[in-house]
A tleap script that builds the chain and sets N, CA, C and O, in Angstrom:
source leaprc.protein.ff14SB
mol = sequence {
  NMET GLY LEU LEU LEU LEU LEU PHE THR ARG
  LYS GLN LYS ALA GLY LYS ILE ILE THR ILE
  VAL VAL ILE ILE PHE THR LEU LEU SER TYR
  SER ALA LEU SER ASN THR PHE LEU ARG GLN
  LEU GLU TYR ARG TYR PRO PRO LEU ILE THR
  THR THR ALA SER ASP PHE VAL SER GLY GLU
  VAL VAL PRO GLN VAL ARG TRP ILE VAL VAL
  LEU GLY GLY GLY HIE ILE SER ASP GLN ASN
  ILE PRO ILE THR SER GLN LEU SER GLY ALA
  SER LEU VAL ARG LEU ILE GLU ALA ILE ARG
  LEU HIE ASN GLN ILE PRO GLY SER LYS LEU
  ILE CLEU
}
set mol.1.N position { 4.148 26.694 11.065 }
set mol.1.CA position { 3.153 27.728 10.821 }
set mol.1.C position { 2.166 27.790 11.998 }
set mol.1.O position { 1.802 28.867 12.471 }
set mol.2.N position { 1.750 26.609 12.449 }
set mol.2.CA position { 0.818 26.561 13.574 }
set mol.2.C position { 1.417 27.136 14.843 }
set mol.2.O position { 0.746 27.849 15.589 }
set mol.3.N position { 2.677 26.826 15.084 }
set mol.3.CA position { 3.341 27.367 16.278 }
set mol.3.C position { 3.511 28.882 16.180 }
set mol.3.O position { 3.396 29.586 17.183 }
set mol.4.N position { 3.781 29.379 14.986 }
set mol.4.CA position { 3.889 30.828 14.805 }
set mol.4.C position { 2.560 31.512 15.101 }
set mol.4.O position { 2.521 32.564 15.738 }
set mol.5.N position { 1.465 30.901 14.630 }
set mol.5.CA position { 0.143 31.469 14.920 }
set mol.5.C position { -0.146 31.437 16.416 }
set mol.5.O position { -0.722 32.376 16.966 }
set mol.6.N position { 0.255 30.355 17.064 }
set mol.6.CA position { 0.021 30.237 18.507 }
set mol.6.C position { 0.820 31.273 19.308 }
set mol.6.O position { 0.304 31.866 20.255 }
set mol.7.N position { 2.051 31.479 18.928 }
set mol.7.CA position { 2.936 32.314 19.718 }
set mol.7.C position { 2.837 33.816 19.419 }
set mol.7.O position { 2.993 34.641 20.319 }
set mol.8.N position { 2.577 34.168 18.155 }
set mol.8.CA position { 2.717 35.566 17.786 }
set mol.8.C position { 1.446 36.245 17.276 }
set mol.8.O position { 1.492 37.421 16.917 }
set mol.9.N position { 0.322 35.544 17.234 }
set mol.9.CA position { -0.913 36.179 16.769 }
set mol.9.C position { -2.056 35.860 17.736 }
set mol.9.O position { -1.896 35.139 18.721 }
set mol.10.N position { -3.183 36.416 17.414 }
set mol.10.CA position { -4.374 36.135 18.226 }
set mol.10.C position { -5.203 34.981 17.664 }
set mol.10.O position { -6.270 34.667 18.191 }
set mol.11.N position { -4.724 34.366 16.621 }
set mol.11.CA position { -5.447 33.253 15.987 }
set mol.11.C position { -5.048 31.940 16.656 }
set mol.11.O position { -4.446 31.069 16.028 }
set mol.12.N position { -5.386 31.812 17.918 }
set mol.12.CA position { -5.012 30.652 18.714 }
set mol.12.C position { -5.665 29.364 18.214 }
set mol.12.O position { -5.019 28.317 18.163 }
set mol.13.N position { -6.941 29.442 17.847 }
set mol.13.CA position { -7.661 28.241 17.412 }
set mol.13.C position { -7.054 27.681 16.124 }
set mol.13.O position { -6.841 26.473 16.012 }
set mol.14.N position { -6.778 28.547 15.163 }
set mol.14.CA position { -6.168 28.098 13.903 }
set mol.14.C position { -4.781 27.526 14.158 }
set mol.14.O position { -4.404 26.522 13.554 }
set mol.15.N position { -4.030 28.146 15.033 }
set mol.15.CA position { -2.691 27.658 15.364 }
set mol.15.C position { -2.724 26.281 15.996 }
set mol.15.O position { -1.891 25.431 15.678 }
set mol.16.N position { -3.687 26.048 16.896 }
set mol.16.CA position { -3.818 24.737 17.539 }
set mol.16.C position { -4.183 23.662 16.521 }
set mol.16.O position { -3.620 22.567 16.530 }
set mol.17.N position { -5.127 23.985 15.650 }
set mol.17.CA position { -5.573 23.009 14.649 }
set mol.17.C position { -4.424 22.635 13.716 }
set mol.17.O position { -4.189 21.454 13.460 }
set mol.18.N position { -3.714 23.633 13.210 }
set mol.18.CA position { -2.601 23.361 12.299 }
set mol.18.C position { -1.518 22.545 12.996 }
set mol.18.O position { -0.987 21.599 12.414 }
set mol.19.N position { -1.192 22.893 14.212 }
set mol.19.CA position { -0.159 22.168 14.961 }
set mol.19.C position { -0.558 20.717 15.187 }
set mol.19.O position { 0.259 19.817 14.991 }
set mol.20.N position { -1.788 20.476 15.592 }
set mol.20.CA position { -2.270 19.109 15.842 }
set mol.20.C position { -2.266 18.289 14.556 }
set mol.20.O position { -1.858 17.128 14.565 }
set mol.21.N position { -2.718 18.881 13.453 }
set mol.21.CA position { -2.755 18.162 12.174 }
set mol.21.C position { -1.337 17.791 11.730 }
set mol.21.O position { -1.110 16.671 11.273 }
set mol.22.N position { -0.400 18.701 11.856 }
set mol.22.CA position { 0.985 18.408 11.468 }
set mol.22.C position { 1.573 17.301 12.344 }
set mol.22.O position { 2.282 16.430 11.840 }
set mol.23.N position { 1.293 17.323 13.625 }
set mol.23.CA position { 1.801 16.277 14.524 }
set mol.23.C position { 1.205 14.920 14.149 }
set mol.23.O position { 1.924 13.921 14.126 }
set mol.24.N position { -0.080 14.868 13.858 }
set mol.24.CA position { -0.720 13.602 13.482 }
set mol.24.C position { -0.138 13.069 12.178 }
set mol.24.O position { 0.177 11.883 12.084 }
set mol.25.N position { 0.009 13.926 11.172 }
set mol.25.CA position { 0.592 13.486 9.900 }
set mol.25.C position { 2.034 13.025 10.077 }
set mol.25.O position { 2.461 12.069 9.430 }
set mol.26.N position { 2.776 13.682 10.932 }
set mol.26.CA position { 4.155 13.280 11.188 }
set mol.26.C position { 4.201 11.894 11.833 }
set mol.26.O position { 5.010 11.055 11.439 }
set mol.27.N position { 3.348 11.652 12.809 }
set mol.27.CA position { 3.313 10.340 13.462 }
set mol.27.C position { 2.904 9.241 12.484 }
set mol.27.O position { 3.479 8.153 12.494 }
set mol.28.N position { 1.914 9.522 11.642 }
set mol.28.CA position { 1.439 8.514 10.696 }
set mol.28.C position { 2.438 8.243 9.577 }
set mol.28.O position { 2.350 7.209 8.913 }
set mol.29.N position { 3.377 9.146 9.358 }
set mol.29.CA position { 4.348 8.946 8.289 }
set mol.29.C position { 5.495 8.026 8.700 }
set mol.29.O position { 6.238 7.562 7.835 }
set mol.30.N position { 5.658 7.751 9.983 }
set mol.30.CA position { 6.696 6.822 10.425 }
set mol.30.C position { 6.294 5.399 10.074 }
set mol.30.O position { 5.154 4.992 10.299 }
set mol.31.N position { 7.236 4.647 9.522 }
set mol.31.CA position { 6.916 3.314 9.021 }
set mol.31.C position { 6.478 2.355 10.127 }
set mol.31.O position { 5.652 1.478 9.875 }
set mol.32.N position { 7.001 2.493 11.330 }
set mol.32.CA position { 6.604 1.573 12.409 }
set mol.32.C position { 5.111 1.682 12.691 }
set mol.32.O position { 4.445 0.664 12.880 }
set mol.33.N position { 4.589 2.868 12.722 }
set mol.33.CA position { 3.164 3.064 12.995 }
set mol.33.C position { 2.310 2.689 11.786 }
set mol.33.O position { 1.288 2.019 11.935 }
set mol.34.N position { 2.719 3.115 10.594 }
set mol.34.CA position { 1.928 2.794 9.406 }
set mol.34.C position { 1.933 1.295 9.118 }
set mol.34.O position { 0.921 0.751 8.676 }
set mol.35.N position { 3.065 0.615 9.365 }
set mol.35.CA position { 3.115 -0.837 9.158 }
set mol.35.C position { 2.209 -1.582 10.129 }
set mol.35.O position { 1.676 -2.638 9.790 }
set mol.36.N position { 2.030 -1.048 11.324 }
set mol.36.CA position { 1.108 -1.657 12.287 }
set mol.36.C position { -0.314 -1.642 11.750 }
set mol.36.O position { -1.030 -2.638 11.855 }
set mol.37.N position { -0.722 -0.527 11.179 }
set mol.37.CA position { -2.062 -0.437 10.593 }
set mol.37.C position { -2.192 -1.349 9.382 }
set mol.37.O position { -3.228 -1.987 9.198 }
set mol.38.N position { -1.147 -1.420 8.548 }
set mol.38.CA position { -1.189 -2.269 7.366 }
set mol.38.C position { -1.296 -3.741 7.725 }
set mol.38.O position { -2.059 -4.480 7.103 }
set mol.39.N position { -0.533 -4.173 8.730 }
set mol.39.CA position { -0.576 -5.582 9.129 }
set mol.39.C position { -1.979 -6.006 9.554 }
set mol.39.O position { -2.418 -7.115 9.248 }
set mol.40.N position { -2.668 -5.132 10.250 }
set mol.40.CA position { -4.028 -5.468 10.686 }
set mol.40.C position { -4.931 -5.712 9.485 }
set mol.40.O position { -5.790 -6.593 9.527 }
set mol.41.N position { -4.749 -4.945 8.418 }
set mol.41.CA position { -5.560 -5.144 7.216 }
set mol.41.C position { -5.112 -6.357 6.410 }
set mol.41.O position { -5.939 -7.106 5.890 }
set mol.42.N position { -3.799 -6.545 6.307 }
set mol.42.CA position { -3.280 -7.639 5.489 }
set mol.42.C position { -3.599 -9.003 6.066 }
set mol.42.O position { -3.864 -9.938 5.310 }
set mol.43.N position { -3.582 -9.148 7.388 }
set mol.43.CA position { -3.800 -10.444 8.008 }
set mol.43.C position { -5.268 -10.724 8.332 }
set mol.43.O position { -5.593 -11.788 8.860 }
set mol.44.N position { -6.135 -9.798 8.027 }
set mol.44.CA position { -7.561 -9.988 8.300 }
set mol.44.C position { -8.163 -11.041 7.375 }
set mol.44.O position { -9.079 -11.763 7.771 }
set mol.45.N position { -7.656 -11.134 6.147 }
set mol.45.CA position { -8.216 -12.046 5.156 }
set mol.45.C position { -7.169 -13.082 4.746 }
set mol.45.O position { -5.985 -12.757 4.661 }
set mol.46.N position { -7.584 -14.313 4.493 }
set mol.46.CA position { -6.627 -15.342 4.054 }
set mol.46.C position { -6.193 -15.062 2.612 }
set mol.46.O position { -6.876 -14.336 1.890 }
set mol.47.N position { -5.068 -15.631 2.194 }
set mol.47.CA position { -4.622 -15.450 0.807 }
set mol.47.C position { -5.639 -16.015 -0.173 }
set mol.47.O position { -6.319 -17.000 0.116 }
set mol.48.N position { -5.732 -15.388 -1.319 }
set mol.48.CA position { -6.659 -15.852 -2.359 }
set mol.48.C position { -6.227 -17.212 -2.872 }
set mol.48.O position { -7.036 -18.134 -2.981 }
set mol.49.N position { -4.943 -17.330 -3.186 }
set mol.49.CA position { -4.374 -18.586 -3.661 }
set mol.49.C position { -3.084 -18.802 -2.892 }
set mol.49.O position { -2.197 -17.949 -2.906 }
set mol.50.N position { -2.979 -19.929 -2.228 }
set mol.50.CA position { -1.753 -20.213 -1.496 }
set mol.50.C position { -0.779 -20.958 -2.390 }
set mol.50.O position { -1.157 -21.477 -3.441 }
set mol.51.N position { 0.461 -21.006 -1.974 }
set mol.51.CA position { 1.491 -21.643 -2.797 }
set mol.51.C position { 2.035 -22.909 -2.167 }
set mol.51.O position { 3.097 -23.386 -2.568 }
set mol.52.N position { 1.326 -23.471 -1.180 }
set mol.52.CA position { 1.815 -24.703 -0.558 }
set mol.52.C position { 1.538 -25.893 -1.471 }
set mol.52.O position { 0.577 -25.893 -2.241 }
set mol.53.N position { 2.384 -26.891 -1.373 }
set mol.53.CA position { 2.263 -28.070 -2.238 }
set mol.53.C position { 0.953 -28.805 -1.989 }
set mol.53.O position { 0.379 -29.361 -2.925 }
set mol.54.N position { 0.466 -28.823 -0.746 }
set mol.54.CA position { -0.755 -29.569 -0.442 }
set mol.54.C position { -1.969 -28.981 -1.161 }
set mol.54.O position { -2.895 -29.715 -1.505 }
set mol.55.N position { -1.974 -27.656 -1.394 }
set mol.55.CA position { -3.094 -27.045 -2.094 }
set mol.55.C position { -3.145 -27.478 -3.556 }
set mol.55.O position { -4.224 -27.678 -4.113 }
set mol.56.N position { -1.966 -27.624 -4.177 }
set mol.56.CA position { -1.943 -28.041 -5.568 }
set mol.56.C position { -2.312 -29.512 -5.702 }
set mol.56.O position { -2.966 -29.904 -6.669 }
set mol.57.N position { -1.897 -30.327 -4.738 }
set mol.57.CA position { -2.219 -31.752 -4.763 }
set mol.57.C position { -3.712 -31.956 -4.550 }
set mol.57.O position { -4.328 -32.793 -5.211 }
set mol.58.N position { -4.299 -31.189 -3.623 }
set mol.58.CA position { -5.722 -31.365 -3.329 }
set mol.58.C position { -6.613 -30.779 -4.417 }
set mol.58.O position { -7.828 -30.977 -4.385 }
set mol.59.N position { -6.034 -30.061 -5.380 }
set mol.59.CA position { -6.828 -29.507 -6.467 }
set mol.59.C position { -7.722 -28.370 -6.026 }
set mol.59.O position { -8.892 -28.314 -6.404 }
set mol.60.N position { -7.184 -27.463 -5.230 }
set mol.60.CA position { -7.963 -26.332 -4.733 }
set mol.60.C position { -8.590 -25.566 -5.906 }
set mol.60.O position { -7.917 -25.246 -6.886 }
set mol.61.N position { -9.861 -25.287 -5.787 }
set mol.61.CA position { -10.574 -24.574 -6.841 }
set mol.61.C position { -10.236 -23.092 -6.750 }
set mol.61.O position { -10.320 -22.484 -5.683 }
set mol.62.N position { -9.852 -22.525 -7.888 }
set mol.62.CA position { -9.530 -21.102 -7.939 }
set mol.62.C position { -10.846 -20.324 -7.998 }
set mol.62.O position { -11.700 -20.632 -8.828 }
set mol.63.N position { -11.021 -19.331 -7.138 }
set mol.63.CA position { -12.265 -18.570 -7.142 }
set mol.63.C position { -12.459 -17.797 -8.444 }
set mol.63.O position { -11.500 -17.491 -9.153 }
set mol.64.N position { -13.706 -17.493 -8.737 }
set mol.64.CA position { -14.032 -16.745 -9.942 }
set mol.64.C position { -13.670 -15.282 -9.724 }
set mol.64.O position { -14.369 -14.564 -9.009 }
set mol.65.N position { -12.584 -14.846 -10.335 }
set mol.65.CA position { -12.107 -13.472 -10.205 }
set mol.65.C position { -12.010 -12.881 -11.595 }
set mol.65.O position { -11.436 -13.491 -12.497 }
set mol.66.N position { -12.574 -11.690 -11.770 }
set mol.66.CA position { -12.532 -11.041 -13.086 }
set mol.66.C position { -11.411 -10.015 -13.176 }
set mol.66.O position { -10.780 -9.875 -14.224 }
set mol.67.N position { -11.159 -9.297 -12.084 }
set mol.67.CA position { -10.148 -8.243 -12.109 }
set mol.67.C position { -9.216 -8.383 -10.914 }
set mol.67.O position { -9.623 -8.797 -9.828 }
set mol.68.N position { -7.975 -8.033 -11.140 }
set mol.68.CA position { -6.984 -7.948 -10.066 }
set mol.68.C position { -6.496 -6.506 -10.064 }
set mol.68.O position { -5.867 -6.059 -11.023 }
set mol.69.N position { -6.780 -5.787 -9.000 }
set mol.69.CA position { -6.421 -4.374 -8.900 }
set mol.69.C position { -5.117 -4.254 -8.116 }
set mol.69.O position { -4.983 -4.799 -7.021 }
set mol.70.N position { -4.160 -3.531 -8.694 }
set mol.70.CA position { -2.869 -3.296 -8.043 }
set mol.70.C position { -2.826 -1.830 -7.624 }
set mol.70.O position { -2.855 -0.931 -8.464 }
set mol.71.N position { -2.758 -1.603 -6.316 }
set mol.71.CA position { -2.679 -0.241 -5.813 }
set mol.71.C position { -1.245 0.256 -5.909 }
set mol.71.O position { -0.301 -0.514 -5.729 }
set mol.72.N position { -1.085 1.535 -6.191 }
set mol.72.CA position { 0.244 2.126 -6.312 }
set mol.72.C position { 0.901 2.306 -4.965 }
set mol.72.O position { 0.234 2.329 -3.931 }
set mol.73.N position { 2.208 2.432 -4.986 }
set mol.73.CA position { 2.954 2.647 -3.757 }
set mol.73.C position { 4.104 3.614 -3.962 }
set mol.73.O position { 4.988 3.721 -3.112 }
set mol.74.N position { 4.097 4.313 -5.075 }
set mol.74.CA position { 5.131 5.298 -5.342 }
set mol.74.C position { 6.080 4.873 -6.448 }
set mol.74.O position { 6.333 3.687 -6.658 }
set mol.75.N position { 6.593 5.865 -7.144 }
set mol.75.CA position { 7.583 5.627 -8.189 }
set mol.75.C position { 8.398 6.900 -8.412 }
set mol.75.O position { 8.055 7.977 -7.924 }
set mol.76.N position { 9.478 6.743 -9.160 }
set mol.76.CA position { 10.336 7.858 -9.535 }
set mol.76.C position { 10.428 7.870 -11.055 }
set mol.76.O position { 10.718 6.835 -11.655 }
set mol.77.N position { 10.192 8.989 -11.679 }
set mol.77.CA position { 10.312 9.098 -13.134 }
set mol.77.C position { 11.720 9.577 -13.482 }
set mol.77.O position { 12.008 10.774 -13.450 }
set mol.78.N position { 12.588 8.626 -13.813 }
set mol.78.CA position { 13.968 8.937 -14.166 }
set mol.78.C position { 14.392 7.984 -15.271 }
set mol.78.O position { 14.491 6.777 -15.050 }
set mol.79.N position { 14.643 8.525 -16.463 }
set mol.79.CA position { 14.986 7.688 -17.611 }
set mol.79.C position { 16.383 7.094 -17.511 }
set mol.79.O position { 16.729 6.218 -18.304 }
set mol.80.N position { 17.192 7.544 -16.565 }
set mol.80.CA position { 18.560 7.055 -16.431 }
set mol.80.C position { 18.666 5.780 -15.607 }
set mol.80.O position { 19.747 5.196 -15.524 }
set mol.81.N position { 17.572 5.333 -14.996 }
set mol.81.CA position { 17.602 4.099 -14.216 }
set mol.81.C position { 16.615 3.110 -14.811 }
set mol.81.O position { 15.657 3.515 -15.469 }
set mol.82.N position { 16.834 1.812 -14.590 }
set mol.82.CA position { 15.921 0.801 -15.155 }
set mol.82.C position { 14.489 0.981 -14.633 }
set mol.82.O position { 14.272 1.520 -13.548 }
set mol.83.N position { 13.534 0.525 -15.421 }
set mol.83.CA position { 12.118 0.707 -15.072 }
set mol.83.C position { 11.771 0.029 -13.754 }
set mol.83.O position { 10.931 0.531 -13.007 }
set mol.84.N position { 12.409 -1.112 -13.452 }
set mol.84.CA position { 12.106 -1.785 -12.191 }
set mol.84.C position { 12.657 -1.027 -10.994 }
set mol.84.O position { 12.154 -1.179 -9.881 }
set mol.85.N position { 13.675 -0.220 -11.206 }
set mol.85.CA position { 14.212 0.604 -10.118 }
set mol.85.C position { 13.398 1.874 -9.913 }
set mol.85.O position { 13.542 2.547 -8.892 }
set mol.86.N position { 12.555 2.200 -10.867 }
set mol.86.CA position { 11.722 3.388 -10.740 }
set mol.86.C position { 10.531 3.154 -9.817 }
set mol.86.O position { 9.957 4.106 -9.288 }
set mol.87.N position { 10.161 1.892 -9.622 }
set mol.87.CA position { 9.058 1.563 -8.716 }
set mol.87.C position { 9.568 1.474 -7.290 }
set mol.87.O position { 10.703 1.061 -7.051 }
set mol.88.N position { 8.723 1.863 -6.342 }
set mol.88.CA position { 9.095 1.686 -4.936 }
set mol.88.C position { 9.053 0.193 -4.613 }
set mol.88.O position { 8.487 -0.599 -5.366 }
set mol.89.N position { 9.647 -0.173 -3.503 }
set mol.89.CA position { 9.652 -1.572 -3.105 }
set mol.89.C position { 8.250 -2.129 -2.925 }
set mol.89.O position { 7.970 -3.261 -3.322 }
set mol.90.N position { 7.365 -1.332 -2.325 }
set mol.90.CA position { 5.982 -1.776 -2.107 }
set mol.90.C position { 5.263 -1.982 -3.439 }
set mol.90.O position { 4.531 -2.958 -3.604 }
set mol.91.N position { 5.463 -1.078 -4.381 }
set mol.91.CA position { 4.806 -1.202 -5.688 }
set mol.91.C position { 5.289 -2.434 -6.429 }
set mol.91.O position { 4.497 -3.142 -7.050 }
set mol.92.N position { 6.582 -2.688 -6.364 }
set mol.92.CA position { 7.146 -3.840 -7.060 }
set mol.92.C position { 6.621 -5.154 -6.488 }
set mol.92.O position { 6.298 -6.073 -7.241 }
set mol.93.N position { 6.534 -5.251 -5.169 }
set mol.93.CA position { 6.000 -6.465 -4.532 }
set mol.93.C position { 4.538 -6.660 -4.918 }
set mol.93.O position { 4.124 -7.779 -5.219 }
set mol.94.N position { 3.762 -5.598 -4.912 }
set mol.94.CA position { 2.346 -5.698 -5.287 }
set mol.94.C position { 2.190 -6.138 -6.732 }
set mol.94.O position { 1.333 -6.966 -7.042 }
set mol.95.N position { 3.010 -5.591 -7.615 }
set mol.95.CA position { 2.927 -5.946 -9.025 }
set mol.95.C position { 3.313 -7.400 -9.263 }
set mol.95.O position { 2.659 -8.091 -10.044 }
set mol.96.N position { 4.351 -7.868 -8.610 }
set mol.96.CA position { 4.776 -9.264 -8.764 }
set mol.96.C position { 3.680 -10.213 -8.289 }
set mol.96.O position { 3.398 -11.210 -8.953 }
set mol.97.N position { 3.061 -9.914 -7.148 }
set mol.97.CA position { 1.974 -10.768 -6.642 }
set mol.97.C position { 0.777 -10.730 -7.582 }
set mol.97.O position { 0.136 -11.758 -7.799 }
set mol.98.N position { 0.467 -9.584 -8.137 }
set mol.98.CA position { -0.657 -9.480 -9.072 }
set mol.98.C position { -0.392 -10.292 -10.331 }
set mol.98.O position { -1.299 -10.942 -10.850 }
set mol.99.N position { 0.836 -10.264 -10.826 }
set mol.99.CA position { 1.183 -11.059 -12.008 }
set mol.99.C position { 1.095 -12.549 -11.690 }
set mol.99.O position { 0.630 -13.330 -12.520 }
set mol.100.N position { 1.537 -12.950 -10.501 }
set mol.100.CA position { 1.431 -14.358 -10.084 }
set mol.100.C position { -0.026 -14.805 -10.056 }
set mol.100.O position { -0.363 -15.871 -10.570 }
set mol.101.N position { -0.887 -13.988 -9.453 }
set mol.101.CA position { -2.315 -14.316 -9.406 }
set mol.101.C position { -2.927 -14.342 -10.797 }
set mol.101.O position { -3.734 -15.218 -11.109 }
set mol.102.N position { -2.547 -13.391 -11.628 }
set mol.102.CA position { -3.078 -13.316 -12.996 }
set mol.102.C position { -2.730 -14.575 -13.793 }
set mol.102.O position { -3.539 -15.063 -14.582 }
set mol.103.N position { -1.519 -15.095 -13.581 }
set mol.103.CA position { -1.112 -16.321 -14.282 }
set mol.103.C position { -1.865 -17.544 -13.785 }
set mol.103.O position { -2.020 -18.508 -14.535 }
set mol.104.N position { -2.335 -17.535 -12.549 }
set mol.104.CA position { -3.028 -18.686 -11.978 }
set mol.104.C position { -4.538 -18.622 -12.134 }
set mol.104.O position { -5.212 -19.643 -11.999 }
set mol.105.N position { -5.084 -17.445 -12.414 }
set mol.105.CA position { -6.530 -17.300 -12.530 }
set mol.105.C position { -6.890 -17.038 -13.982 }
set mol.105.O position { -6.659 -15.939 -14.488 }
set mol.106.N position { -7.449 -18.024 -14.654 }
set mol.106.CA position { -7.771 -17.855 -16.068 }
set mol.106.C position { -8.857 -16.781 -16.267 }
set mol.106.O position { -9.835 -16.717 -15.522 }
set mol.107.N position { -8.657 -15.958 -17.276 }
set mol.107.CA position { -9.647 -14.940 -17.618 }
set mol.107.C position { -9.578 -13.668 -16.786 }
set mol.107.O position { -10.386 -12.761 -16.986 }
set mol.108.N position { -8.646 -13.583 -15.870 }
set mol.108.CA position { -8.546 -12.367 -15.040 }
set mol.108.C position { -7.824 -11.268 -15.802 }
set mol.108.O position { -7.049 -11.530 -16.722 }
set mol.109.N position { -8.094 -10.035 -15.399 }
set mol.109.CA position { -7.442 -8.875 -16.021 }
set mol.109.C position { -6.797 -8.044 -14.928 }
set mol.109.O position { -7.348 -7.880 -13.839 }
set mol.110.N position { -5.607 -7.516 -15.244 }
set mol.110.CA position { -4.905 -6.653 -14.295 }
set mol.110.C position { -5.318 -5.207 -14.497 }
set mol.110.O position { -5.404 -4.726 -15.627 }
set mol.111.N position { -5.568 -4.530 -13.414 }
set mol.111.CA position { -5.846 -3.089 -13.429 }
set mol.111.C position { -4.769 -2.426 -12.578 }
set mol.111.O position { -4.666 -2.678 -11.378 }
set mol.112.N position { -3.972 -1.579 -13.212 }
set mol.112.CA position { -2.870 -0.917 -12.514 }
set mol.112.C position { -3.193 0.549 -12.310 }
set mol.112.O position { -2.389 1.285 -11.739 }
savepdb mol mol.pdb
quit
């Protein structure tokens, strides 16, 4: 649409804006670029609870957490496939980690 405005109308400014926005969204939708941004956020903070044997032996104190929020990552609504197949891979990994944390932190509640 932006290229059509650029080439065939006098609305050059609108055509440039639309074209630039589409190019940016296209670049951000590629997993290599989006995963780069995600890694920077994921590795910024240490894990809440680690699973190494030394942490359990040392009696690491579990922090006071009231809620565990699980962000969505996509799903498909199809009654012909199992419920676990309806979740995207990212959603399933997030849910499994949230359940693991919920089992280790007494009194916590899951928010999906």
